C-alpha positions as CSV (number, residue, x, y, z in Angstrom):
1,M,285.1,-193.6,-74.7
2,R,283.3,-195.3,-71.9
3,P,281.5,-192.7,-69.6
4,S,282.3,-192.9,-65.9
5,E,280.1,-191.9,-63.0
6,H,280.9,-188.9,-60.8
7,P,282.9,-190.1,-57.7
8,Q,280.5,-188.5,-55.2
9,Q,277.4,-190.0,-56.8
10,Y,279.1,-193.5,-56.9
11,F,280.1,-193.1,-53.2
12,D,276.6,-192.0,-52.1
13,R,274.9,-194.8,-54.1
14,Y,277.3,-197.4,-52.7
15,L,276.9,-196.2,-49.1
16,D,273.1,-196.2,-49.5
17,Q,273.2,-199.8,-50.6
18,A,275.6,-200.7,-47.9
19,A,273.3,-199.1,-45.3
20,D,270.4,-201.0,-46.6
21,R,272.3,-204.3,-46.4
22,Y,273.4,-203.4,-42.8
23,V,269.8,-202.7,-41.7
24,Q,268.6,-205.9,-43.4
25,G,271.4,-207.9,-41.8
26,L,270.5,-206.6,-38.3
27,K,266.9,-207.4,-38.8
28,R,267.6,-210.9,-40.0
29,A,270.0,-211.5,-37.1
30,G,267.6,-209.9,-34.6
31,L,270.3,-207.5,-33.3
32,R,270.1,-203.9,-32.3
33,P,272.5,-201.4,-33.8
34,N,275.5,-200.3,-31.7
35,A,278.0,-197.5,-32.4
36,R,281.1,-199.8,-32.8
37,L,279.4,-202.1,-35.3
38,T,277.9,-199.2,-37.2
39,K,281.3,-197.5,-37.4
40,A,283.1,-200.6,-38.6
41,V,280.5,-201.3,-41.3
42,A,280.6,-197.7,-42.4
43,E,284.5,-197.8,-42.7
44,R,284.4,-201.0,-44.6
45,A,281.7,-199.7,-46.9
46,A,283.8,-196.6,-47.6
47,R,286.9,-198.7,-48.4
48,E,284.8,-200.9,-50.7
49,A,283.3,-197.9,-52.4
50,Y,286.7,-196.4,-53.0
51,D,288.1,-199.8,-54.3
52,G,285.1,-200.3,-56.5
53,Y,285.3,-196.9,-58.0
54,M,289.0,-197.3,-58.7
55,R,288.4,-200.7,-60.3
56,Q,285.6,-199.2,-62.4
57,L,288.0,-196.3,-63.5
58,N,290.7,-198.8,-64.4
59,E,288.4,-200.9,-66.4
60,A,287.1,-197.8,-68.3
61,R,290.7,-196.6,-68.9
62,N,291.8,-200.0,-70.2
63,H,288.7,-200.2,-72.4
64,D,289.5,-196.8,-73.9
65,I,293.1,-197.7,-74.5
66,Q,292.0,-200.9,-76.3
67,I,289.7,-198.9,-78.5
68,I,292.4,-196.4,-79.3
69,L,294.9,-199.1,-80.2
70,Y,292.3,-200.9,-82.4
71,A,291.7,-197.7,-84.3
72,Y,295.4,-197.1,-84.6
73,H,296.0,-200.6,-86.1
74,L,293.1,-200.1,-88.5
75,Q,294.6,-196.8,-89.7
76,M,298.1,-198.2,-90.0
77,K,296.8,-201.2,-92.0
78,T,294.9,-198.8,-94.4
79,L,298.0,-196.6,-94.7
80,K,300.2,-199.5,-95.6
81,Q,297.8,-200.8,-98.2
82,E,297.5,-197.4,-99.8
83,S,301.3,-196.8,-99.8
84,A,301.8,-200.3,-101.4
85,R,299.4,-199.4,-104.2
86,L,301.0,-196.0,-104.7
87,R,304.5,-197.6,-104.9
88,L,303.3,-200.0,-107.6
89,K,301.5,-197.2,-109.5
90,V,304.6,-194.9,-109.5
91,C,307.7,-197.1,-109.3
92,L,306.7,-199.8,-111.9
93,P,306.1,-197.3,-114.8
94,L,309.2,-195.4,-113.9
95,A,311.3,-198.6,-113.7
96,A,309.9,-199.6,-117.2
97,L,310.7,-196.1,-118.5
98,F,314.3,-196.2,-117.1
99,G,314.7,-199.7,-118.4
100,G,313.6,-198.6,-121.9
101,L,316.0,-195.7,-121.7
102,A,318.8,-197.9,-120.5
103,W,318.2,-200.3,-123.5
104,Y,317.9,-197.4,-126.0
105,S,321.0,-195.6,-124.7
106,G,323.0,-198.9,-124.8
107,T,322.0,-199.8,-128.3
108,H,322.2,-196.3,-129.9
109,S,325.4,-194.3,-130.0
110,G,323.9,-190.8,-129.6
111,F,323.8,-191.0,-125.8
112,I,326.5,-190.0,-123.4
113,A,328.8,-192.9,-122.5
114,G,327.7,-194.6,-119.2
115,S,324.2,-193.2,-119.4
116,S,322.8,-196.7,-119.9
117,L,324.4,-197.7,-116.6
118,L,322.8,-194.7,-114.8
119,F,319.4,-195.7,-116.2
120,A,319.9,-199.3,-115.2
121,L,320.9,-198.1,-111.7
122,G,317.6,-196.1,-111.6
123,V,315.7,-199.3,-112.5
124,G,317.5,-201.1,-109.6
125,V,316.7,-198.3,-107.2
126,L,313.0,-198.2,-108.1
127,L,312.7,-202.0,-107.8
128,A,314.5,-201.9,-104.5
129,V,311.9,-199.3,-103.3
130,I,309.1,-201.7,-104.2
131,V,310.8,-204.7,-102.5
132,L,311.9,-202.9,-99.4
133,G,308.5,-201.3,-99.0
134,A,306.9,-204.7,-99.2
135,I,309.3,-206.0,-96.6
136,F,308.8,-203.1,-94.1
137,D,305.1,-202.9,-94.6
138,R,304.4,-206.7,-94.2
139,A,302.0,-207.8,-91.5
140,R,303.7,-208.5,-88.2
141,L,302.8,-211.7,-86.4
């Protein structure tokens, strides 16, 4: 997070600089200060100080938002990579197990009728989990 200056400190610093510029400008022009000119310069300096502080706050806010979004994207990328590894570690061995059970129940008569179809359906579901996970977790352009 980008630190921001206290508003009163910013305003005081800005007005001090504006007063110095005003005095230097009067000296360069060879003029004497008058109330109307001093009031106009002070009002303009106050407006500029407010606008400058608001611009600084907006830049700090936008910077902070960008940092948060960057951290979010990094965490999402890491999470997707870890979930893809976990899907492969869990689903592939289970699909191989169900595939073996489907083959075994289909070739041996000791199993309940239709169990090979249920095991084959389990293989299909596990493979679908892997494929759909890869589709939904792919990098977006």
